[in-house]
C-alpha positions in Angstrom: 1.5 -5.8 17.8 -2.2 -5.7 17.1 -4.2 -8.9 17.6 -6.8 -9.4 14.9 -10.0 -10.3 16.8 -12.1 -10.9 13.6 -12.1 -13.4 10.8 -8.9 -12.9 8.8 -10.8 -12.8 5.5 -12.4 -9.5 6.7 -8.9 -8.1 7.2 -7.9 -9.3 3.8 -10.9 -7.6 2.2 -9.9 -4.3 3.7 -6.3 -4.9 2.8 -7.1 -5.4 -0.9 -9.8 -2.7 -1.0 -9.5 0.6 -2.7 -9.4 2.4 0.6 -6.6 5.0 0.8 -3.5 3.6 2.3 -3.3 4.3 6.1 -6.5 6.4 6.1 -8.1 6.6 9.5 -11.5 5.3 8.4 -14.5 5.4 10.8 -16.1 2.1 11.8 -19.0 2.4 9.4 -16.7 3.0 6.5 -14.6 0.0 7.4 -17.7 -2.2 7.6 -19.0 -0.8 4.3 -15.6 -1.2 2.6 -15.2 -4.8 3.8 -18.8 -5.7 2.7 -18.4 -4.1 -0.7 -15.0 -5.7 -1.4 -16.2 -9.2 -0.3 -19.3 -8.8 -2.5 -17.2 -7.8 -5.5 -14.3 -10.2 -5.1 -15.2 -13.0 -2.8 -12.9 -14.4 -0.1 -10.7 -16.5 -2.4 -9.9 -13.5 -4.7 -9.2 -11.3 -1.6 -6.6 -13.9 -0.4 -5.2 -14.2 -4.0 -4.7 -10.5 -4.4 -3.2 -10.1 -0.9 -0.7 -12.9 -1.7 0.2 -11.2 -4.9 1.0 -7.9 -3.0 3.0 -9.8 -0.4 5.0 -11.5 -3.2 5.5 -8.4 -5.3 5.8 -5.6 -2.7 6.4 -7.0 0.8 7.6 -3.6 2.0 4.2 -2.2 1.3 2.1 -5.2 2.3 3.3 -5.4 5.9 2.3 -1.8 6.8 -1.0 -2.2 5.0 -2.0 -5.5 6.6 -1.2 -4.0 10.1 -3.4 -1.0 9.2 -6.2 -3.3 8.0 -6.0 -5.5 11.1 -6.1 -2.6 13.4 -9.1 -1.0 11.8 -11.0 -4.3 11.4 -10.4 -5.2 15.0 -11.8 -1.9 16.1 -14.8 -1.9 13.7 -15.7 -5.5 13.4 -14.8 -7.3 16.6 -17.7 -8.7 18.6 -18.2 -7.0 21.8 
């Protein structure tokens, strides 16, 4: 199990972004995607969209949030 070492809203932003599912994004792309998504949607809308996915398609949501947490922990964690 991956521990998310960053603010959960950053993981939610990547989760709801338009990034291809399970793509192995480099750290700069993760940071850019998270920043862009938060600028476009804001934290509340990121959480709302994530909740909708978990409610409508939980079988998809679990894999995607684990993917987002792994990439965010790598790209955004403070060293």
